[in-house]
PADOLO-384287 format. One record per residue (C-alpha): residue number from 0; residue in one letter; chain; x, y, z. Coordinates in Angstrom, 1 decimal, decimal comma. Layout:
REM PADOLO-384287
seq=NUM type=a mol=A u=X v=Y w=Z $
...
***
This chain:
REM PADOLO-384287
seq=0 type=m mol=A u=74,4 v=115,4 w=111,3 $
seq=1 type=i mol=A u=77,8 v=114,0 w=112,4 $
seq=2 type=r mol=A u=80,9 v=116,2 w=112,5 $
seq=3 type=v mol=A u=84,2 v=114,6 w=113,2 $
seq=4 type=a mol=A u=87,9 v=115,3 w=113,1 $
seq=5 type=s mol=A u=90,0 v=113,4 w=110,5 $
seq=6 type=p mol=A u=93,7 v=113,4 w=111,8 $
seq=7 type=a mol=A u=97,0 v=113,6 w=109,9 $
seq=8 type=k mol=A u=100,1 v=111,5 w=110,4 $
seq=9 type=i mol=A u=103,8 v=111,9 w=109,9 $
seq=10 type=n mol=A u=106,3 v=109,1 w=109,0 $
seq=11 type=l mol=A u=109,0 v=109,1 w=111,7 $
seq=12 type=f mol=A u=111,2 v=107,3 w=109,1 $
seq=13 type=l mol=A u=110,6 v=105,6 w=105,7 $
seq=14 type=h mol=A u=112,8 v=102,9 w=104,3 $
seq=15 type=i mol=A u=112,4 v=101,0 w=101,0 $
seq=16 type=t mol=A u=113,6 v=97,4 w=101,6 $
seq=17 type=g mol=A u=112,8 v=95,8 w=98,3 $
seq=18 type=r mol=A u=110,5 v=95,5 w=95,3 $
seq=19 type=r mol=A u=107,8 v=92,9 w=94,7 $
seq=20 type=n mol=A u=107,1 v=91,1 w=91,5 $
seq=21 type=d mol=A u=103,9 v=93,1 w=91,1 $
seq=22 type=g mol=A u=106,0 v=96,3 w=91,0 $
seq=23 type=y mol=A u=105,0 v=97,5 w=94,5 $
seq=24 type=h mol=A u=107,8 v=98,5 w=96,9 $
seq=25 type=e mol=A u=108,3 v=96,9 w=100,3 $
seq=26 type=l mol=A u=108,6 v=99,5 w=103,0 $
seq=27 type=q mol=A u=109,3 v=99,9 w=106,7 $
seq=28 type=s mol=A u=108,1 v=103,0 w=108,6 $
seq=29 type=i mol=A u=106,5 v=104,3 w=111,7 $
seq=30 type=f mol=A u=103,2 v=106,1 w=111,5 $
seq=31 type=q mol=A u=102,7 v=108,8 w=114,2 $
seq=32 type=l mol=A u=99,2 v=110,4 w=114,4 $
seq=33 type=i mol=A u=99,2 v=114,1 w=115,0 $
seq=34 type=d mol=A u=96,6 v=116,7 w=116,1 $
seq=35 type=l mol=A u=96,3 v=118,4 w=112,7 $
seq=36 type=y mol=A u=92,8 v=117,8 w=111,5 $
seq=37 type=d mol=A u=90,4 v=118,0 w=108,6 $
seq=38 type=w mol=A u=86,8 v=118,4 w=109,8 $
seq=39 type=m mol=A u=84,2 v=116,3 w=108,1 $
seq=40 type=t mol=A u=80,4 v=116,7 w=108,4 $
seq=41 type=f mol=A u=78,1 v=114,0 w=107,3 $
seq=42 type=t mol=A u=74,4 v=115,0 w=106,8 $
seq=43 type=p mol=A u=71,9 v=112,4 w=105,7 $
seq=44 type=r mol=A u=69,6 v=113,4 w=102,8 $
seq=45 type=t mol=A u=65,9 v=112,6 w=102,4 $
seq=46 type=e mol=A u=65,0 v=109,1 w=101,1 $
seq=47 type=a mol=A u=64,2 v=110,6 w=97,7 $
seq=48 type=e mol=A u=67,7 v=111,9 w=97,4 $
seq=49 type=d mol=A u=69,9 v=108,8 w=97,5 $
seq=50 type=n mol=A u=73,1 v=110,3 w=95,9 $
seq=51 type=l mol=A u=76,2 v=111,6 w=97,5 $
seq=52 type=s mol=A u=77,5 v=115,2 w=97,3 $
seq=53 type=i mol=A u=80,9 v=116,3 w=98,6 $
seq=54 type=t mol=A u=81,8 v=119,9 w=99,1 $
seq=55 type=g mol=A u=85,0 v=121,6 w=100,2 $
seq=56 type=i mol=A u=87,4 v=119,7 w=97,9 $
seq=57 type=e mol=A u=86,1 v=120,7 w=94,5 $
seq=58 type=q mol=A u=89,6 v=120,7 w=93,0 $
seq=59 type=v mol=A u=89,5 v=116,9 w=93,0 $
seq=60 type=d mol=A u=87,3 v=115,1 w=90,4 $
seq=61 type=l mol=A u=84,5 v=113,2 w=92,1 $
seq=62 type=e mol=A u=85,5 v=109,9 w=90,6 $
seq=63 type=q mol=A u=89,0 v=110,4 w=91,9 $
seq=64 type=n mol=A u=87,9 v=111,6 w=95,3 $
seq=65 type=l mol=A u=88,9 v=109,1 w=98,0 $
seq=66 type=i mol=A u=85,9 v=110,1 w=100,1 $
seq=67 type=f mol=A u=83,5 v=109,2 w=97,2 $
seq=68 type=r mol=A u=85,4 v=106,0 w=96,4 $
seq=69 type=a mol=A u=85,3 v=105,0 w=100,1 $
seq=70 type=a mol=A u=81,5 v=105,4 w=100,2 $
seq=71 type=q mol=A u=81,1 v=103,4 w=96,9 $
seq=72 type=l mol=A u=83,1 v=100,6 w=98,4 $
seq=73 type=l mol=A u=80,9 v=100,5 w=101,5 $
seq=74 type=k mol=A u=77,6 v=100,9 w=99,7 $
seq=75 type=p mol=A u=77,0 v=97,2 w=98,9 $
seq=76 type=y mol=A u=77,2 v=96,4 w=102,7 $
seq=77 type=a mol=A u=74,6 v=99,0 w=103,7 $
seq=78 type=k mol=A u=71,5 v=97,8 w=105,5 $
seq=79 type=k mol=A u=70,2 v=101,3 w=106,1 $
seq=80 type=y mol=A u=71,5 v=103,2 w=103,1 $
seq=81 type=c mol=A u=70,8 v=106,9 w=102,7 $
seq=82 type=g mol=A u=72,1 v=109,7 w=100,5 $
seq=83 type=l mol=A u=74,5 v=112,2 w=102,1 $
seq=84 type=n mol=A u=75,9 v=115,6 w=102,0 $
seq=85 type=i mol=A u=79,6 v=115,4 w=103,0 $
seq=86 type=q mol=A u=81,3 v=118,6 w=103,7 $
seq=87 type=i mol=A u=85,1 v=118,8 w=104,4 $
seq=88 type=e mol=A u=87,0 v=121,7 w=106,0 $
seq=89 type=k mol=A u=90,5 v=121,1 w=104,8 $
seq=90 type=q mol=A u=93,3 v=122,0 w=107,3 $
seq=91 type=i mol=A u=95,7 v=119,2 w=106,3 $
seq=92 type=p mol=A u=97,6 v=120,4 w=103,2 $
seq=93 type=m mol=A u=97,2 v=118,3 w=100,1 $
seq=94 type=g mol=A u=100,2 v=116,5 w=98,5 $
seq=95 type=a mol=A u=102,1 v=117,0 w=101,7 $
seq=96 type=g mol=A u=103,0 v=113,5 w=103,0 $
seq=97 type=l mol=A u=100,6 v=113,9 w=105,9 $
seq=98 type=g mol=A u=98,0 v=111,4 w=104,8 $
seq=99 type=g mol=A u=95,1 v=113,8 w=104,5 $
seq=100 type=g mol=A u=93,3 v=112,0 w=101,7 $
seq=101 type=s mol=A u=93,8 v=108,6 w=103,2 $
seq=102 type=s mol=A u=92,6 v=109,9 w=106,6 $
seq=103 type=n mol=A u=89,4 v=111,3 w=104,9 $
seq=104 type=a mol=A u=88,8 v=108,0 w=103,2 $
seq=105 type=a mol=A u=89,2 v=106,1 w=106,5 $
seq=106 type=t mol=A u=86,9 v=108,5 w=108,4 $
seq=107 type=t mol=A u=84,3 v=108,0 w=105,7 $
seq=108 type=l mol=A u=84,5 v=104,2 w=106,1 $
seq=109 type=l mol=A u=84,3 v=104,4 w=109,9 $
seq=110 type=v mol=A u=81,3 v=106,9 w=110,0 $
seq=111 type=l mol=A u=79,3 v=105,3 w=107,2 $
seq=112 type=n mol=A u=79,8 v=101,8 w=108,7 $
seq=113 type=q mol=A u=77,7 v=103,0 w=111,6 $
seq=114 type=l mol=A u=75,4 v=105,4 w=109,8 $
seq=115 type=w mol=A u=74,5 v=102,8 w=107,1 $
seq=116 type=d mol=A u=74,5 v=99,9 w=109,6 $
seq=117 type=c mol=A u=77,0 v=97,9 w=107,5 $
seq=118 type=g mol=A u=78,2 v=95,8 w=110,4 $
seq=119 type=l mol=A u=81,8 v=95,4 w=109,3 $
seq=120 type=n mol=A u=84,6 v=95,1 w=111,9 $
seq=121 type=l mol=A u=87,9 v=97,0 w=111,8 $
seq=122 type=d mol=A u=89,8 v=94,3 w=109,9 $
seq=123 type=q mol=A u=87,1 v=94,2 w=107,2 $
seq=124 type=l mol=A u=87,1 v=98,0 w=106,9 $
seq=125 type=a mol=A u=90,9 v=98,0 w=106,7 $
seq=126 type=a mol=A u=90,8 v=95,4 w=103,9 $
seq=127 type=l mol=A u=88,5 v=97,8 w=102,0 $
seq=128 type=g mol=A u=90,6 v=100,8 w=102,9 $
seq=129 type=v mol=A u=93,9 v=99,3 w=101,5 $
seq=130 type=k mol=A u=92,2 v=99,3 w=98,1 $
seq=131 type=l mol=A u=92,2 v=103,1 w=98,3 $
seq=132 type=g mol=A u=95,7 v=103,5 w=99,6 $
seq=133 type=a mol=A u=98,4 v=101,7 w=101,6 $
seq=134 type=d mol=A u=98,1 v=104,1 w=104,6 $
seq=135 type=v mol=A u=94,3 v=104,1 w=104,9 $
seq=136 type=p mol=A u=94,4 v=101,2 w=107,4 $
seq=137 type=i mol=A u=96,4 v=103,1 w=110,0 $
seq=138 type=f mol=A u=93,6 v=105,6 w=110,2 $
seq=139 type=i mol=A u=91,0 v=102,8 w=110,4 $
seq=140 type=y mol=A u=92,7 v=101,4 w=113,4 $
seq=141 type=g mol=A u=93,6 v=104,8 w=114,8 $
seq=142 type=k mol=A u=96,7 v=103,9 w=116,6 $
seq=143 type=n mol=A u=100,4 v=104,6 w=116,1 $
seq=144 type=a mol=A u=102,1 v=101,7 w=114,3 $
seq=145 type=w mol=A u=105,2 v=100,1 w=112,9 $
seq=146 type=a mol=A u=104,4 v=99,5 w=109,2 $
seq=147 type=e mol=A u=105,7 v=96,9 w=106,8 $
seq=148 type=g mol=A u=104,7 v=95,4 w=103,5 $
seq=149 type=i mol=A u=103,4 v=98,3 w=101,3 $
seq=150 type=g mol=A u=102,5 v=100,1 w=104,5 $
seq=151 type=e mol=A u=99,5 v=98,0 w=105,3 $
seq=152 type=k mol=A u=101,1 v=95,4 w=107,7 $
seq=153 type=l mol=A u=100,8 v=97,1 w=111,1 $
seq=154 type=t mol=A u=102,2 v=96,4 w=114,5 $
seq=155 type=f mol=A u=100,8 v=98,9 w=117,0 $
seq=156 type=v mol=A u=103,4 v=100,6 w=119,2 $
seq=157 type=d mol=A u=103,6 v=103,0 w=122,1 $
seq=158 type=l mol=A u=105,4 v=106,2 w=121,3 $
seq=159 type=d mol=A u=106,4 v=109,1 w=123,6 $
seq=160 type=q mol=A u=104,3 v=112,2 w=123,6 $
seq=161 type=k mol=A u=106,1 v=114,8 w=121,5 $
seq=162 type=q mol=A u=105,7 v=118,2 w=119,8 $
seq=163 type=y mol=A u=106,7 v=118,9 w=116,2 $
seq=164 type=i mol=A u=107,3 v=121,8 w=113,9 $
seq=165 type=i mol=A u=106,1 v=121,0 w=110,4 $
seq=166 type=l mol=A u=106,9 v=123,1 w=107,3 $
seq=167 type=k mol=A u=104,9 v=122,8 w=104,1 $
seq=168 type=p mol=A u=107,0 v=124,0 w=101,1 $
seq=169 type=d mol=A u=105,1 v=125,7 w=98,3 $
seq=170 type=c mol=A u=105,4 v=122,8 w=95,9 $
seq=171 type=f mol=A u=103,5 v=119,6 w=95,0 $
seq=172 type=i mol=A u=105,7 v=116,5 w=94,9 $
seq=173 type=s mol=A u=105,0 v=113,8 w=92,3 $
seq=174 type=t mol=A u=105,3 v=110,5 w=94,1 $
seq=175 type=q mol=A u=105,5 v=108,8 w=90,7 $
seq=176 type=l mol=A u=108,5 v=111,0 w=89,7 $
seq=177 type=l mol=A u=110,3 v=110,1 w=92,9 $
seq=178 type=f mol=A u=109,7 v=106,4 w=92,5 $
seq=179 type=s mol=A u=110,9 v=106,6 w=88,8 $
seq=180 type=q mol=A u=114,3 v=107,9 w=89,7 $
seq=181 type=k mol=A u=117,1 v=105,4 w=89,2 $
seq=182 type=t mol=A u=119,1 v=106,8 w=92,1 $
seq=183 type=l mol=A u=116,3 v=106,0 w=94,6 $
seq=184 type=t mol=A u=117,6 v=103,6 w=97,3 $
seq=185 type=r mol=A u=115,4 v=100,5 w=97,2 $
seq=186 type=d mol=A u=117,4 v=98,0 w=99,2 $
seq=187 type=s mol=A u=117,7 v=99,4 w=102,8 $
seq=188 type=n mol=A u=118,4 v=96,7 w=105,3 $
seq=189 type=r mol=A u=115,4 v=95,5 w=107,2 $
seq=190 type=t mol=A u=115,4 v=96,7 w=110,8 $
seq=191 type=t mol=A u=113,3 v=96,5 w=113,9 $
seq=192 type=f mol=A u=111,3 v=98,8 w=116,2 $
seq=193 type=c mol=A u=113,8 v=98,1 w=119,0 $
seq=194 type=a mol=A u=116,6 v=99,3 w=116,8 $
seq=195 type=y mol=A u=114,7 v=102,5 w=116,2 $
seq=196 type=q mol=A u=114,1 v=103,0 w=119,9 $
seq=197 type=l mol=A u=117,8 v=102,7 w=120,6 $
seq=198 type=k mol=A u=118,9 v=105,4 w=118,1 $
seq=199 type=p mol=A u=116,0 v=107,1 w=116,1 $
seq=200 type=s mol=A u=118,4 v=109,7 w=114,7 $
seq=201 type=d mol=A u=119,9 v=106,9 w=112,5 $
seq=202 type=f mol=A u=116,6 v=106,4 w=110,7 $
seq=203 type=g mol=A u=115,8 v=108,6 w=107,7 $
seq=204 type=n mol=A u=113,7 v=108,7 w=104,6 $
seq=205 type=n mol=A u=114,9 v=107,1 w=101,4 $
seq=206 type=f mol=A u=113,0 v=109,8 w=99,4 $
seq=207 type=e mol=A u=114,6 v=112,8 w=101,2 $
seq=208 type=a mol=A u=117,8 v=113,2 w=99,0 $
seq=209 type=l mol=A u=115,7 v=113,1 w=95,8 $
seq=210 type=a mol=A u=113,1 v=115,5 w=97,1 $
seq=211 type=r mol=A u=115,8 v=117,9 w=98,1 $
seq=212 type=s mol=A u=117,5 v=117,8 w=94,7 $
seq=213 type=l mol=A u=114,4 v=117,9 w=92,6 $
seq=214 type=y mol=A u=112,4 v=120,5 w=94,6 $
seq=215 type=p mol=A u=114,3 v=123,6 w=95,7 $
seq=216 type=e mol=A u=111,5 v=124,5 w=98,1 $
seq=217 type=v mol=A u=112,0 v=121,3 w=100,0 $
seq=218 type=e mol=A u=115,8 v=122,0 w=100,2 $
seq=219 type=e mol=A u=115,1 v=125,4 w=101,6 $
seq=220 type=a mol=A u=112,7 v=124,1 w=104,3 $
seq=221 type=m mol=A u=115,2 v=121,3 w=105,2 $
seq=222 type=q mol=A u=118,1 v=123,7 w=105,5 $
seq=223 type=y mol=A u=116,0 v=126,1 w=107,7 $
seq=224 type=l mol=A u=114,8 v=123,4 w=110,1 $
seq=225 type=d mol=A u=118,3 v=121,8 w=110,3 $
seq=226 type=q mol=A u=119,5 v=124,9 w=112,1 $
seq=227 type=f mol=A u=117,4 v=124,0 w=115,1 $
seq=228 type=g mol=A u=117,1 v=120,2 w=115,1 $
seq=229 type=q mol=A u=117,1 v=117,2 w=112,8 $
seq=230 type=a mol=A u=114,9 v=117,9 w=109,8 $
seq=231 type=k mol=A u=113,1 v=115,0 w=108,2 $
seq=232 type=l mol=A u=110,8 v=114,5 w=105,2 $
seq=233 type=t mol=A u=107,5 v=112,8 w=105,9 $
seq=234 type=g mol=A u=106,2 v=110,2 w=103,4 $
seq=235 type=t mol=A u=107,2 v=111,2 w=99,9 $
seq=236 type=g mol=A u=106,8 v=114,9 w=100,9 $
seq=237 type=a mol=A u=106,5 v=117,8 w=100,5 $
seq=238 type=c mol=A u=106,2 v=118,4 w=104,3 $
seq=239 type=v mol=A u=109,3 v=118,4 w=106,5 $
seq=240 type=f mol=A u=109,4 v=118,3 w=110,3 $
seq=241 type=t mol=A u=111,6 v=118,4 w=113,3 $
seq=242 type=e mol=A u=110,9 v=117,4 w=116,9 $
seq=243 type=v mol=A u=110,6 v=120,3 w=119,4 $
seq=244 type=t mol=A u=113,2 v=120,4 w=122,1 $
seq=245 type=p mol=A u=113,3 v=122,5 w=125,3 $
seq=246 type=e mol=A u=115,9 v=124,9 w=124,1 $
seq=247 type=m mol=A u=113,9 v=125,8 w=120,9 $
seq=248 type=n mol=A u=112,2 v=129,2 w=120,6 $
seq=249 type=v mol=A u=109,2 v=127,7 w=118,8 $
seq=250 type=s mol=A u=107,4 v=131,0 w=118,1 $
seq=251 type=e mol=A u=110,6 v=132,5 w=116,6 $
seq=252 type=i mol=A u=111,2 v=129,5 w=114,4 $
seq=253 type=v mol=A u=107,6 v=129,5 w=113,1 $
seq=254 type=q mol=A u=107,6 v=133,3 w=112,6 $
seq=255 type=h mol=A u=110,7 v=133,3 w=110,4 $
seq=256 type=a mol=A u=109,9 v=130,0 w=108,5 $
seq=257 type=p mol=A u=110,3 v=130,3 w=104,7 $
seq=258 type=c mol=A u=106,8 v=128,7 w=104,1 $
seq=259 type=k mol=A u=103,6 v=127,7 w=105,8 $
seq=260 type=s mol=A u=104,3 v=126,2 w=109,3 $
seq=261 type=y mol=A u=102,4 v=124,2 w=111,8 $
seq=262 type=v mol=A u=103,1 v=123,3 w=115,5 $
seq=263 type=v mol=A u=101,5 v=120,0 w=116,3 $
seq=264 type=h mol=A u=101,4 v=117,4 w=119,1 $
seq=265 type=s mol=A u=101,6 v=113,6 w=118,8 $
seq=266 type=l mol=A u=98,5 v=111,5 w=119,4 $
seq=267 type=n mol=A u=98,3 v=108,1 w=121,1 $
seq=268 type=k mol=A u=95,0 v=107,4 w=119,4 $
seq=269 type=s mol=A u=92,6 v=108,9 w=116,9 $
seq=270 type=p mol=A u=89,8 v=111,2 w=117,9 $
seq=271 type=l mol=A u=87,6 v=108,8 w=116,0 $
seq=272 type=s mol=A u=88,1 v=106,0 w=118,5 $
seq=273 type=h mol=A u=84,4 v=105,9 w=119,4 $
seq=274 type=f mol=A u=83,7 v=104,7 w=115,8 $
seq=275 type=m mol=A u=86,3 v=101,9 w=116,2 $
seq=276 type=t mol=A u=84,5 v=99,5 w=118,5 $
seq=277 type=d mol=A u=84,8 v=96,1 w=116,8 $
seq=278 type=i mol=A u=81,4 v=94,5 w=115,9 $
***
């Protein structure tokens, strides 16, 4: 039995810089790993039971479950295939912009690569992962990164250790709805990590204005956090966050928050790093 932590992430900013001929949008962002985890347990089954079962996330159809799909992608490479019971203890809220589903898929690829003796290196696992979602590779490599392309072109960066307050409004944001809005900014100027380091407060999220206007719960959470710091939307939402500063009374802010709240720390590397030794 293998039990591991599957981490979340926040987007410190998110710009759309263009649109490709295939319809995908070109992005720029920074992925910051945080110490909010789902816990995943992988238990091999007997040789007579070669199927996969997943518990703890029954609200997602098996064929749409990224954990199941990740396992199916890896199965052809398995030299020591066995059936599995995969149990997930969800702590990362779903539909929140925190990358929980992508993290779970990456964790599955990393663990099963060893358990099934697939022999793939990190680049090969990331190439499989991007078929599941553009932000799966960041969790495969397990390092903070400057992201471009559709989010899969990564340049690993060193980020200062910080603490964040995250609020999860009681709504589920439709990414498709946000992308369909004609007022969405799709032509932000391309920028650099150096520019971000000089003035991070100038870097926002192109989806934020739309999320605030379409979802009153997001607007309420943003207004609340803006009283104490600079509130930002992560990904396409619904979670919003602000950096903790010395003058903040964190316990008071969390106690009076209008929705579910989390206090998290940044990570320099994923807790799954022992699965990330290149072969």
